[in-house]
mmCIF file of the N, C-alpha and C atoms, coordinates in Angstrom:
data_MODEL
# 
_entry.id   MODEL 
# 
loop_
_atom_site.group_PDB 
_atom_site.id 
_atom_site.type_symbol 
_atom_site.label_atom_id 
_atom_site.label_alt_id 
_atom_site.label_comp_id 
_atom_site.label_asym_id 
_atom_site.label_entity_id 
_atom_site.label_seq_id 
_atom_site.pdbx_PDB_ins_code 
_atom_site.Cartn_x 
_atom_site.Cartn_y 
_atom_site.Cartn_z 
_atom_site.occupancy 
_atom_site.B_iso_or_equiv 
_atom_site.pdbx_formal_charge 
_atom_site.auth_seq_id 
_atom_site.auth_comp_id 
_atom_site.auth_asym_id 
_atom_site.auth_atom_id 
_atom_site.pdbx_PDB_model_num 
ATOM 1   N N  . MET A 1 1  ? -3.638 -13.988 43.003 1.00 0.00 ? 1  MET A N  1 
ATOM 2   C CA . MET A 1 1  ? -3.302 -12.595 42.719 1.00 0.00 ? 1  MET A CA 1 
ATOM 3   C C  . MET A 1 1  ? -2.500 -12.536 41.424 1.00 0.00 ? 1  MET A C  1 
ATOM 4   N N  . SER A 1 2  ? -2.949 -11.754 40.465 1.00 0.00 ? 2  SER A N  1 
ATOM 5   C CA . SER A 1 2  ? -2.251 -11.682 39.184 1.00 0.00 ? 2  SER A CA 1 
ATOM 6   C C  . SER A 1 2  ? -1.196 -10.586 39.226 1.00 0.00 ? 2  SER A C  1 
ATOM 7   N N  . ALA A 1 3  ? -0.171 -10.766 38.411 1.00 0.00 ? 3  ALA A N  1 
ATOM 8   C CA . ALA A 1 3  ? 0.900  -9.777  38.325 1.00 0.00 ? 3  ALA A CA 1 
ATOM 9   C C  . ALA A 1 3  ? 0.394  -8.540  37.594 1.00 0.00 ? 3  ALA A C  1 
ATOM 10  N N  . TYR A 1 4  ? 0.954  -7.415  37.963 1.00 0.00 ? 4  TYR A N  1 
ATOM 11  C CA . TYR A 1 4  ? 0.606  -6.159  37.304 1.00 0.00 ? 4  TYR A CA 1 
ATOM 12  C C  . TYR A 1 4  ? 1.184  -6.178  35.898 1.00 0.00 ? 4  TYR A C  1 
ATOM 13  N N  . ILE A 1 5  ? 0.359  -5.905  34.910 1.00 0.00 ? 5  ILE A N  1 
ATOM 14  C CA . ILE A 1 5  ? 0.809  -5.818  33.526 1.00 0.00 ? 5  ILE A CA 1 
ATOM 15  C C  . ILE A 1 5  ? 0.662  -4.368  33.091 1.00 0.00 ? 5  ILE A C  1 
ATOM 16  N N  . PRO A 1 6  ? 1.792  -3.699  32.845 1.00 0.00 ? 6  PRO A N  1 
ATOM 17  C CA . PRO A 1 6  ? 1.701  -2.288  32.450 1.00 0.00 ? 6  PRO A CA 1 
ATOM 18  C C  . PRO A 1 6  ? 1.117  -2.139  31.049 1.00 0.00 ? 6  PRO A C  1 
ATOM 19  N N  . GLU A 1 7  ? 0.462  -1.014  30.829 1.00 0.00 ? 7  GLU A N  1 
ATOM 20  C CA . GLU A 1 7  ? 0.009  -0.704  29.472 1.00 0.00 ? 7  GLU A CA 1 
ATOM 21  C C  . GLU A 1 7  ? 1.227  -0.260  28.679 1.00 0.00 ? 7  GLU A C  1 
ATOM 22  N N  . LEU A 1 8  ? 1.395  -0.845  27.507 1.00 0.00 ? 8  LEU A N  1 
ATOM 23  C CA . LEU A 1 8  ? 2.545  -0.522  26.672 1.00 0.00 ? 8  LEU A CA 1 
ATOM 24  C C  . LEU A 1 8  ? 2.104  0.220   25.424 1.00 0.00 ? 8  LEU A C  1 
ATOM 25  N N  . TYR A 1 9  ? 2.865  1.238   25.086 1.00 0.00 ? 9  TYR A N  1 
ATOM 26  C CA . TYR A 1 9  ? 2.635  2.025   23.877 1.00 0.00 ? 9  TYR A CA 1 
ATOM 27  C C  . TYR A 1 9  ? 3.951  2.101   23.119 1.00 0.00 ? 9  TYR A C  1 
ATOM 28  N N  . TRP A 1 10 ? 3.890  2.475   21.845 1.00 0.00 ? 10 TRP A N  1 
ATOM 29  C CA . TRP A 1 10 ? 5.103  2.497   21.031 1.00 0.00 ? 10 TRP A CA 1 
ATOM 30  C C  . TRP A 1 10 ? 6.211  3.327   21.656 1.00 0.00 ? 10 TRP A C  1 
ATOM 31  N N  . ASP A 1 11 ? 5.873  4.383   22.388 1.00 0.00 ? 11 ASP A N  1 
ATOM 32  C CA . ASP A 1 11 ? 6.920  5.218   22.982 1.00 0.00 ? 11 ASP A CA 1 
ATOM 33  C C  . ASP A 1 11 ? 7.393  4.714   24.345 1.00 0.00 ? 11 ASP A C  1 
ATOM 34  N N  . SER A 1 12 ? 6.908  3.552   24.772 1.00 0.00 ? 12 SER A N  1 
ATOM 35  C CA . SER A 1 12 ? 7.343  2.935   26.040 1.00 0.00 ? 12 SER A CA 1 
ATOM 36  C C  . SER A 1 12 ? 8.561  2.047   25.781 1.00 0.00 ? 12 SER A C  1 
ATOM 37  N N  . THR A 1 13 ? 9.586  2.636   25.185 1.00 0.00 ? 13 THR A N  1 
ATOM 38  C CA . THR A 1 13 ? 10.728 1.863   24.692 1.00 0.00 ? 13 THR A CA 1 
ATOM 39  C C  . THR A 1 13 ? 11.323 0.941   25.745 1.00 0.00 ? 13 THR A C  1 
ATOM 40  N N  . TYR A 1 14 ? 11.659 1.481   26.915 1.00 0.00 ? 14 TYR A N  1 
ATOM 41  C CA . TYR A 1 14 ? 12.327 0.665   27.939 1.00 0.00 ? 14 TYR A CA 1 
ATOM 42  C C  . TYR A 1 14 ? 11.391 -0.415  28.483 1.00 0.00 ? 14 TYR A C  1 
ATOM 43  N N  . ALA A 1 15 ? 10.144 -0.082  28.725 1.00 0.00 ? 15 ALA A N  1 
ATOM 44  C CA . ALA A 1 15 ? 9.179  -1.066  29.226 1.00 0.00 ? 15 ALA A CA 1 
ATOM 45  C C  . ALA A 1 15 ? 8.959  -2.177  28.198 1.00 0.00 ? 15 ALA A C  1 
ATOM 46  N N  . ILE A 1 16 ? 8.909  -1.822  26.925 1.00 0.00 ? 16 ILE A N  1 
ATOM 47  C CA . ILE A 1 16 ? 8.769  -2.821  25.862 1.00 0.00 ? 16 ILE A CA 1 
ATOM 48  C C  . ILE A 1 16 ? 9.990  -3.725  25.854 1.00 0.00 ? 16 ILE A C  1 
ATOM 49  N N  . CYS A 1 17 ? 11.159 -3.132  25.982 1.00 0.00 ? 17 CYS A N  1 
ATOM 50  C CA . CYS A 1 17 ? 12.403 -3.900  26.005 1.00 0.00 ? 17 CYS A CA 1 
ATOM 51  C C  . CYS A 1 17 ? 12.374 -4.929  27.131 1.00 0.00 ? 17 CYS A C  1 
ATOM 52  N N  . LEU A 1 18 ? 11.992 -4.512  28.325 1.00 0.00 ? 18 LEU A N  1 
ATOM 53  C CA . LEU A 1 18 ? 11.925 -5.433  29.465 1.00 0.00 ? 18 LEU A CA 1 
ATOM 54  C C  . LEU A 1 18 ? 10.898 -6.537  29.225 1.00 0.00 ? 18 LEU A C  1 
ATOM 55  N N  . ALA A 1 19 ? 9.762  -6.178  28.659 1.00 0.00 ? 19 ALA A N  1 
ATOM 56  C CA . ALA A 1 19 ? 8.720  -7.168  28.374 1.00 0.00 ? 19 ALA A CA 1 
ATOM 57  C C  . ALA A 1 19 ? 9.203  -8.175  27.325 1.00 0.00 ? 19 ALA A C  1 
ATOM 58  N N  . LEU A 1 20 ? 9.920  -7.702  26.312 1.00 0.00 ? 20 LEU A N  1 
ATOM 59  C CA . LEU A 1 20 ? 10.464 -8.610  25.295 1.00 0.00 ? 20 LEU A CA 1 
ATOM 60  C C  . LEU A 1 20 ? 11.471 -9.581  25.915 1.00 0.00 ? 20 LEU A C  1 
ATOM 61  N N  . MET A 1 21 ? 12.316 -9.080  26.800 1.00 0.00 ? 21 MET A N  1 
ATOM 62  C CA . MET A 1 21 ? 13.303 -9.932  27.452 1.00 0.00 ? 21 MET A CA 1 
ATOM 63  C C  . MET A 1 21 ? 12.623 -10.988 28.324 1.00 0.00 ? 21 MET A C  1 
ATOM 64  N N  . GLU A 1 22 ? 11.519 -10.608 28.957 1.00 0.00 ? 22 GLU A N  1 
ATOM 65  C CA . GLU A 1 22 ? 10.784 -11.543 29.803 1.00 0.00 ? 22 GLU A CA 1 
ATOM 66  C C  . GLU A 1 22 ? 10.024 -12.578 28.969 1.00 0.00 ? 22 GLU A C  1 
ATOM 67  N N  . GLN A 1 23 ? 9.373  -12.120 27.915 1.00 0.00 ? 23 GLN A N  1 
ATOM 68  C CA . GLN A 1 23 ? 8.541  -13.002 27.087 1.00 0.00 ? 23 GLN A CA 1 
ATOM 69  C C  . GLN A 1 23 ? 9.359  -13.875 26.137 1.00 0.00 ? 23 GLN A C  1 
ATOM 70  N N  . HIS A 1 24 ? 10.524 -13.379 25.726 1.00 0.00 ? 24 HIS A N  1 
ATOM 71  C CA . HIS A 1 24 ? 11.335 -14.076 24.716 1.00 0.00 ? 24 HIS A CA 1 
ATOM 72  C C  . HIS A 1 24 ? 12.803 -14.125 25.153 1.00 0.00 ? 24 HIS A C  1 
ATOM 73  N N  . PRO A 1 25 ? 13.088 -14.799 26.263 1.00 0.00 ? 25 PRO A N  1 
ATOM 74  C CA . PRO A 1 25 ? 14.457 -14.783 26.796 1.00 0.00 ? 25 PRO A CA 1 
ATOM 75  C C  . PRO A 1 25 ? 15.488 -15.429 25.870 1.00 0.00 ? 25 PRO A C  1 
ATOM 76  N N  . ASP A 1 26 ? 15.055 -16.279 24.957 1.00 0.00 ? 26 ASP A N  1 
ATOM 77  C CA . ASP A 1 26 ? 15.993 -16.965 24.072 1.00 0.00 ? 26 ASP A CA 1 
ATOM 78  C C  . ASP A 1 26 ? 16.263 -16.219 22.775 1.00 0.00 ? 26 ASP A C  1 
ATOM 79  N N  . LEU A 1 27 ? 15.548 -15.122 22.542 1.00 0.00 ? 27 LEU A N  1 
ATOM 80  C CA . LEU A 1 27 ? 15.748 -14.364 21.305 1.00 0.00 ? 27 LEU A CA 1 
ATOM 81  C C  . LEU A 1 27 ? 16.926 -13.412 21.438 1.00 0.00 ? 27 LEU A C  1 
ATOM 82  N N  . ASN A 1 28 ? 17.730 -13.354 20.389 1.00 0.00 ? 28 ASN A N  1 
ATOM 83  C CA . ASN A 1 28 ? 18.816 -12.383 20.311 1.00 0.00 ? 28 ASN A CA 1 
ATOM 84  C C  . ASN A 1 28 ? 18.288 -11.193 19.507 1.00 0.00 ? 28 ASN A C  1 
ATOM 85  N N  . PRO A 1 29 ? 18.289 -9.992  20.094 1.00 0.00 ? 29 PRO A N  1 
ATOM 86  C CA . PRO A 1 29 ? 17.745 -8.829  19.382 1.00 0.00 ? 29 PRO A CA 1 
ATOM 87  C C  . PRO A 1 29 ? 18.408 -8.585  18.023 1.00 0.00 ? 29 PRO A C  1 
ATOM 88  N N  . GLU A 1 30 ? 19.658 -8.993  17.877 1.00 0.00 ? 30 GLU A N  1 
ATOM 89  C CA . GLU A 1 30 ? 20.360 -8.807  16.601 1.00 0.00 ? 30 GLU A CA 1 
ATOM 90  C C  . GLU A 1 30 ? 19.784 -9.699  15.495 1.00 0.00 ? 30 GLU A C  1 
ATOM 91  N N  . ASP A 1 31 ? 19.111 -10.784 15.889 1.00 0.00 ? 31 ASP A N  1 
ATOM 92  C CA . ASP A 1 31 ? 18.562 -11.734 14.919 1.00 0.00 ? 31 ASP A CA 1 
ATOM 93  C C  . ASP A 1 31 ? 17.116 -11.448 14.548 1.00 0.00 ? 31 ASP A C  1 
ATOM 94  N N  . VAL A 1 32 ? 16.533 -10.409 15.141 1.00 0.00 ? 32 VAL A N  1 
ATOM 95  C CA . VAL A 1 32 ? 15.116 -10.090 14.926 1.00 0.00 ? 32 VAL A CA 1 
ATOM 96  C C  . VAL A 1 32 ? 15.011 -8.940  13.936 1.00 0.00 ? 32 VAL A C  1 
ATOM 97  N N  . GLY A 1 33 ? 14.322 -9.182  12.830 1.00 0.00 ? 33 GLY A N  1 
ATOM 98  C CA . GLY A 1 33 ? 14.082 -8.122  11.855 1.00 0.00 ? 33 GLY A CA 1 
ATOM 99  C C  . GLY A 1 33 ? 13.015 -7.157  12.346 1.00 0.00 ? 33 GLY A C  1 
ATOM 100 N N  . LEU A 1 34 ? 12.911 -6.023  11.699 1.00 0.00 ? 34 LEU A N  1 
ATOM 101 C CA . LEU A 1 34 ? 11.973 -4.992  12.161 1.00 0.00 ? 34 LEU A CA 1 
ATOM 102 C C  . LEU A 1 34 ? 10.518 -5.433  12.046 1.00 0.00 ? 34 LEU A C  1 
ATOM 103 N N  . LEU A 1 35 ? 10.163 -6.143  10.986 1.00 0.00 ? 35 LEU A N  1 
ATOM 104 C CA . LEU A 1 35 ? 8.791  -6.626  10.846 1.00 0.00 ? 35 LEU A CA 1 
ATOM 105 C C  . LEU A 1 35 ? 8.458  -7.613  11.964 1.00 0.00 ? 35 LEU A C  1 
ATOM 106 N N  . GLU A 1 36 ? 9.377  -8.535  12.218 1.00 0.00 ? 36 GLU A N  1 
ATOM 107 C CA . GLU A 1 36 ? 9.166  -9.500  13.306 1.00 0.00 ? 36 GLU A CA 1 
ATOM 108 C C  . GLU A 1 36 ? 9.108  -8.779  14.650 1.00 0.00 ? 36 GLU A C  1 
ATOM 109 N N  . LEU A 1 37 ? 9.964  -7.776  14.847 1.00 0.00 ? 37 LEU A N  1 
ATOM 110 C CA . LEU A 1 37 ? 9.964  -7.017  16.099 1.00 0.00 ? 37 LEU A CA 1 
ATOM 111 C C  . LEU A 1 37 ? 8.614  -6.346  16.313 1.00 0.00 ? 37 LEU A C  1 
ATOM 112 N N  . ALA A 1 38 ? 8.064  -5.741  15.270 1.00 0.00 ? 38 ALA A N  1 
ATOM 113 C CA . ALA A 1 38 ? 6.753  -5.098  15.388 1.00 0.00 ? 38 ALA A CA 1 
ATOM 114 C C  . ALA A 1 38 ? 5.702  -6.117  15.810 1.00 0.00 ? 38 ALA A C  1 
ATOM 115 N N  . GLN A 1 39 ? 5.748  -7.303  15.221 1.00 0.00 ? 39 GLN A N  1 
ATOM 116 C CA . GLN A 1 39 ? 4.788  -8.356  15.574 1.00 0.00 ? 39 GLN A CA 1 
ATOM 117 C C  . GLN A 1 39 ? 4.967  -8.810  17.021 1.00 0.00 ? 39 GLN A C  1 
ATOM 118 N N  . LEU A 1 40 ? 6.216  -8.954  17.460 1.00 0.00 ? 40 LEU A N  1 
ATOM 119 C CA . LEU A 1 40 ? 6.479  -9.365  18.840 1.00 0.00 ? 40 LEU A CA 1 
ATOM 120 C C  . LEU A 1 40 ? 5.943  -8.330  19.828 1.00 0.00 ? 40 LEU A C  1 
ATOM 121 N N  . VAL A 1 41 ? 6.169  -7.058  19.524 1.00 0.00 ? 41 VAL A N  1 
ATOM 122 C CA . VAL A 1 41 ? 5.700  -5.987  20.416 1.00 0.00 ? 41 VAL A CA 1 
ATOM 123 C C  . VAL A 1 41 ? 4.176  -5.984  20.472 1.00 0.00 ? 41 VAL A C  1 
ATOM 124 N N  . GLU A 1 42 ? 3.529  -6.106  19.321 1.00 0.00 ? 42 GLU A N  1 
ATOM 125 C CA . GLU A 1 42 ? 2.064  -6.071  19.280 1.00 0.00 ? 42 GLU A CA 1 
ATOM 126 C C  . GLU A 1 42 ? 1.450  -7.249  20.039 1.00 0.00 ? 42 GLU A C  1 
ATOM 127 N N  . GLN A 1 43 ? 2.184  -8.339  20.200 1.00 0.00 ? 43 GLN A N  1 
ATOM 128 C CA . GLN A 1 43 ? 1.681  -9.519  20.914 1.00 0.00 ? 43 GLN A CA 1 
ATOM 129 C C  . GLN A 1 43 ? 1.974  -9.478  22.411 1.00 0.00 ? 43 GLN A C  1 
ATOM 130 N N  . LEU A 1 44 ? 2.710  -8.481  22.867 1.00 0.00 ? 44 LEU A N  1 
ATOM 131 C CA . LEU A 1 44 ? 3.044  -8.408  24.293 1.00 0.00 ? 44 LEU A CA 1 
ATOM 132 C C  . LEU A 1 44 ? 1.794  -8.167  25.134 1.00 0.00 ? 44 LEU A C  1 
ATOM 133 N N  . PRO A 1 45 ? 1.722  -8.821  26.299 1.00 0.00 ? 45 PRO A N  1 
ATOM 134 C CA . PRO A 1 45 ? 0.614  -8.530  27.210 1.00 0.00 ? 45 PRO A CA 1 
ATOM 135 C C  . PRO A 1 45 ? 0.641  -7.044  27.583 1.00 0.00 ? 45 PRO A C  1 
ATOM 136 N N  . GLY A 1 46 ? -0.487 -6.413  27.512 1.00 0.00 ? 46 GLY A N  1 
ATOM 137 C CA . GLY A 1 46 ? -0.581 -5.006  27.890 1.00 0.00 ? 46 GLY A CA 1 
ATOM 138 C C  . GLY A 1 46 ? -0.338 -4.034  26.758 1.00 0.00 ? 46 GLY A C  1 
ATOM 139 N N  . PHE A 1 47 ? 0.011  -4.526  25.554 1.00 0.00 ? 47 PHE A N  1 
ATOM 140 C CA . PHE A 1 47 ? 0.231  -3.591  24.449 1.00 0.00 ? 47 PHE A CA 1 
ATOM 141 C C  . PHE A 1 47 ? -1.100 -2.989  24.031 1.00 0.00 ? 47 PHE A C  1 
ATOM 142 N N  . GLN A 1 48 ? -1.155 -1.654  24.028 1.00 0.00 ? 48 GLN A N  1 
ATOM 143 C CA . GLN A 1 48 ? -2.424 -0.941  23.808 1.00 0.00 ? 48 GLN A CA 1 
ATOM 144 C C  . GLN A 1 48 ? -2.430 -0.039  22.583 1.00 0.00 ? 48 GLN A C  1 
ATOM 145 N N  . ASP A 1 49 ? -1.280 0.149   21.948 1.00 0.00 ? 49 ASP A N  1 
ATOM 146 C CA . ASP A 1 49 ? -1.189 1.180   20.906 1.00 0.00 ? 49 ASP A CA 1 
ATOM 147 C C  . ASP A 1 49 ? -1.698 0.678   19.558 1.00 0.00 ? 49 ASP A C  1 
ATOM 148 N N  . ASP A 1 50 ? -1.843 1.599   18.648 1.00 0.00 ? 50 ASP A N  1 
ATOM 149 C CA . ASP A 1 50 ? -2.302 1.312   17.290 1.00 0.00 ? 50 ASP A CA 1 
ATOM 150 C C  . ASP A 1 50 ? -1.126 0.771   16.476 1.00 0.00 ? 50 ASP A C  1 
ATOM 151 N N  . PRO A 1 51 ? -1.211 -0.460  15.979 1.00 0.00 ? 51 PRO A N  1 
ATOM 152 C CA . PRO A 1 51 ? -0.110 -1.025  15.193 1.00 0.00 ? 51 PRO A CA 1 
ATOM 153 C C  . PRO A 1 51 ? 0.276  -0.161  13.994 1.00 0.00 ? 51 PRO A C  1 
ATOM 154 N N  . ALA A 1 52 ? -0.658 0.601   13.461 1.00 0.00 ? 52 ALA A N  1 
ATOM 155 C CA . ALA A 1 52 ? -0.381 1.439   12.297 1.00 0.00 ? 52 ALA A CA 1 
ATOM 156 C C  . ALA A 1 52 ? 0.489  2.649   12.640 1.00 0.00 ? 52 ALA A C  1 
ATOM 157 N N  . MET A 1 53 ? 0.660  2.939   13.916 1.00 0.00 ? 53 MET A N  1 
ATOM 158 C CA . MET A 1 53 ? 1.405  4.118   14.343 1.00 0.00 ? 53 MET A CA 1 
ATOM 159 C C  . MET A 1 53 ? 2.916  3.896   14.394 1.00 0.00 ? 53 MET A C  1 
ATOM 160 N N  . VAL A 1 54 ? 3.353  2.665   14.253 1.00 0.00 ? 54 VAL A N  1 
ATOM 161 C CA . VAL A 1 54 ? 4.777  2.375   14.399 1.00 0.00 ? 54 VAL A CA 1 
ATOM 162 C C  . VAL A 1 54 ? 5.567  2.897   13.203 1.00 0.00 ? 54 VAL A C  1 
ATOM 163 N N  . THR A 1 55 ? 6.795  3.335   13.496 1.00 0.00 ? 55 THR A N  1 
ATOM 164 C CA . THR A 1 55 ? 7.709  3.783   12.450 1.00 0.00 ? 55 THR A CA 1 
ATOM 165 C C  . THR A 1 55 ? 9.002  2.981   12.560 1.00 0.00 ? 55 THR A C  1 
ATOM 166 N N  . GLU A 1 56 ? 9.793  3.034   11.509 1.00 0.00 ? 56 GLU A N  1 
ATOM 167 C CA . GLU A 1 56 ? 11.096 2.355   11.532 1.00 0.00 ? 56 GLU A CA 1 
ATOM 168 C C  . GLU A 1 56 ? 11.956 2.897   12.665 1.00 0.00 ? 56 GLU A C  1 
ATOM 169 N N  . ARG A 1 57 ? 11.903 4.206   12.896 1.00 0.00 ? 57 ARG A N  1 
ATOM 170 C CA . ARG A 1 57 ? 12.691 4.833   13.965 1.00 0.00 ? 57 ARG A CA 1 
ATOM 171 C C  . ARG A 1 57 ? 12.313 4.264   15.335 1.00 0.00 ? 57 ARG A C  1 
ATOM 172 N N  . ILE A 1 58 ? 11.029 4.108   15.595 1.00 0.00 ? 58 ILE A N  1 
ATOM 173 C CA . ILE A 1 58 ? 10.571 3.543   16.870 1.00 0.00 ? 58 ILE A CA 1 
ATOM 174 C C  . ILE A 1 58 ? 11.108 2.126   17.026 1.00 0.00 ? 58 ILE A C  1 
ATOM 175 N N  . LEU A 1 59 ? 10.985 1.325   15.974 1.00 0.00 ? 59 LEU A N  1 
ATOM 176 C CA . LEU A 1 59 ? 11.454 -0.060  16.053 1.00 0.00 ? 59 LEU A CA 1 
ATOM 177 C C  . LEU A 1 59 ? 12.964 -0.129  16.244 1.00 0.00 ? 59 LEU A C  1 
ATOM 178 N N  . LEU A 1 60 ? 13.704 0.732   15.572 1.00 0.00 ? 60 LEU A N  1 
ATOM 179 C CA . LEU A 1 60 ? 15.156 0.755   15.756 1.00 0.00 ? 60 LEU A CA 1 
ATOM 180 C C  . LEU A 1 60 ? 15.526 1.165   17.179 1.00 0.00 ? 60 LEU A C  1 
ATOM 181 N N  . ASP A 1 61 ? 14.793 2.112   17.754 1.00 0.00 ? 61 ASP A N  1 
ATOM 182 C CA . ASP A 1 61 ? 15.040 2.519   19.135 1.00 0.00 ? 61 ASP A CA 1 
ATOM 183 C C  . ASP A 1 61 ? 14.781 1.357   20.089 1.00 0.00 ? 61 ASP A C  1 
ATOM 184 N N  . ILE A 1 62 ? 13.680 0.652   19.893 1.00 0.00 ? 62 ILE A N  1 
ATOM 185 C CA . ILE A 1 62 ? 13.354 -0.502  20.740 1.00 0.00 ? 62 ILE A CA 1 
ATOM 186 C C  . ILE A 1 62 ? 14.446 -1.560  20.605 1.00 0.00 ? 62 ILE A C  1 
ATOM 187 N N  . GLN A 1 63 ? 14.835 -1.850  19.371 1.00 0.00 ? 63 GLN A N  1 
ATOM 188 C CA . GLN A 1 63 ? 15.847 -2.884  19.134 1.00 0.00 ? 63 GLN A CA 1 
ATOM 189 C C  . GLN A 1 63 ? 17.186 -2.490  19.767 1.00 0.00 ? 63 GLN A C  1 
ATOM 190 N N  . THR A 1 64 ? 17.548 -1.224  19.694 1.00 0.00 ? 64 THR A N  1 
ATOM 191 C CA . THR A 1 64 ? 18.808 -0.747  20.280 1.00 0.00 ? 64 THR A CA 1 
ATOM 192 C C  . THR A 1 64 ? 18.799 -0.905  21.791 1.00 0.00 ? 64 THR A C  1 
ATOM 193 N N  . VAL A 1 65 ? 17.731 -0.471  22.436 1.00 0.00 ? 65 VAL A N  1 
ATOM 194 C CA . VAL A 1 65 ? 17.644 -0.587  23.898 1.00 0.00 ? 65 VAL A CA 1 
ATOM 195 C C  . VAL A 1 65 ? 17.614 -2.056  24.306 1.00 0.00 ? 65 VAL A C  1 
ATOM 196 N N  . TRP A 1 66 ? 16.876 -2.882  23.573 1.00 0.00 ? 66 TRP A N  1 
ATOM 197 C CA . TRP A 1 66 ? 16.813 -4.316  23.857 1.00 0.00 ? 66 TRP A CA 1 
ATOM 198 C C  . TRP A 1 66 ? 18.200 -4.918  23.757 1.00 0.00 ? 66 TRP A C  1 
ATOM 199 N N  . TYR A 1 67 ? 18.942 -4.590  22.710 1.00 0.00 ? 67 TYR A N  1 
ATOM 200 C CA . TYR A 1 67 ? 20.300 -5.103  22.540 1.00 0.00 ? 67 TYR A CA 1 
ATOM 201 C C  . TYR A 1 67 ? 21.200 -4.660  23.701 1.00 0.00 ? 67 TYR A C  1 
ATOM 202 N N  . GLU A 1 68 ? 21.121 -3.376  24.050 1.00 0.00 ? 68 GLU A N  1 
ATOM 203 C CA . GLU A 1 68 ? 21.948 -2.860  25.140 1.00 0.00 ? 68 GLU A CA 1 
ATOM 204 C C  . GLU A 1 68 ? 21.630 -3.554  26.463 1.00 0.00 ? 68 GLU A C  1 
ATOM 205 N N  . GLU A 1 69 ? 20.359 -3.767  26.745 1.00 0.00 ? 69 GLU A N  1 
ATOM 206 C CA . GLU A 1 69 ? 19.975 -4.450  27.977 1.00 0.00 ? 69 GLU A CA 1 
ATOM 207 C C  . GLU A 1 69 ? 20.375 -5.930  27.950 1.00 0.00 ? 69 GLU A C  1 
ATOM 208 N N  . ALA A 1 70 ? 20.173 -6.571  26.804 1.00 0.00 ? 70 ALA A N  1 
ATOM 209 C CA . ALA A 1 70 ? 20.471 -8.001  26.694 1.00 0.00 ? 70 ALA A CA 1 
ATOM 210 C C  . ALA A 1 70 ? 21.964 -8.291  26.786 1.00 0.00 ? 70 ALA A C  1 
ATOM 211 N N  . THR A 1 71 ? 22.782 -7.322  26.361 1.00 0.00 ? 71 THR A N  1 
ATOM 212 C CA . THR A 1 71 ? 24.234 -7.515  26.383 1.00 0.00 ? 71 THR A CA 1 
ATOM 213 C C  . THR A 1 71 ? 24.897 -6.736  27.512 1.00 0.00 ? 71 THR A C  1 
ATOM 214 N N  . ASN A 1 72 ? 24.093 -6.116  28.364 1.00 0.00 ? 72 ASN A N  1 
ATOM 215 C CA . ASN A 1 72 ? 24.587 -5.366  29.520 1.00 0.00 ? 72 ASN A CA 1 
ATOM 216 C C  . ASN A 1 72 ? 25.572 -4.265  29.138 1.00 0.00 ? 72 ASN A C  1 
ATOM 217 N N  . LEU A 1 73 ? 25.256 -3.536  28.077 1.00 0.00 ? 73 LEU A N  1 
ATOM 218 C CA . LEU A 1 73 ? 26.118 -2.423  27.672 1.00 0.00 ? 73 LEU A CA 1 
ATOM 219 C C  . LEU A 1 73 ? 25.893 -1.223  28.562 1.00 0.00 ? 73 LEU A C  1 
# 
């Protein structure tokens, strides 16, 4: 039985954050640049959105939530 993999889109900020924490537990969100973050998100299982649709604001939102979750803020 395979695990459920949710479909992820750029506006799925919290779900993306959780997937990043699961896929890359050793990464510190503060050390990830926006270009690298976009690449990491696009490589997540279940990512379905158009890579061309991403904006700096979306990436900053993802990085902020990831940081808050990773540091338990």
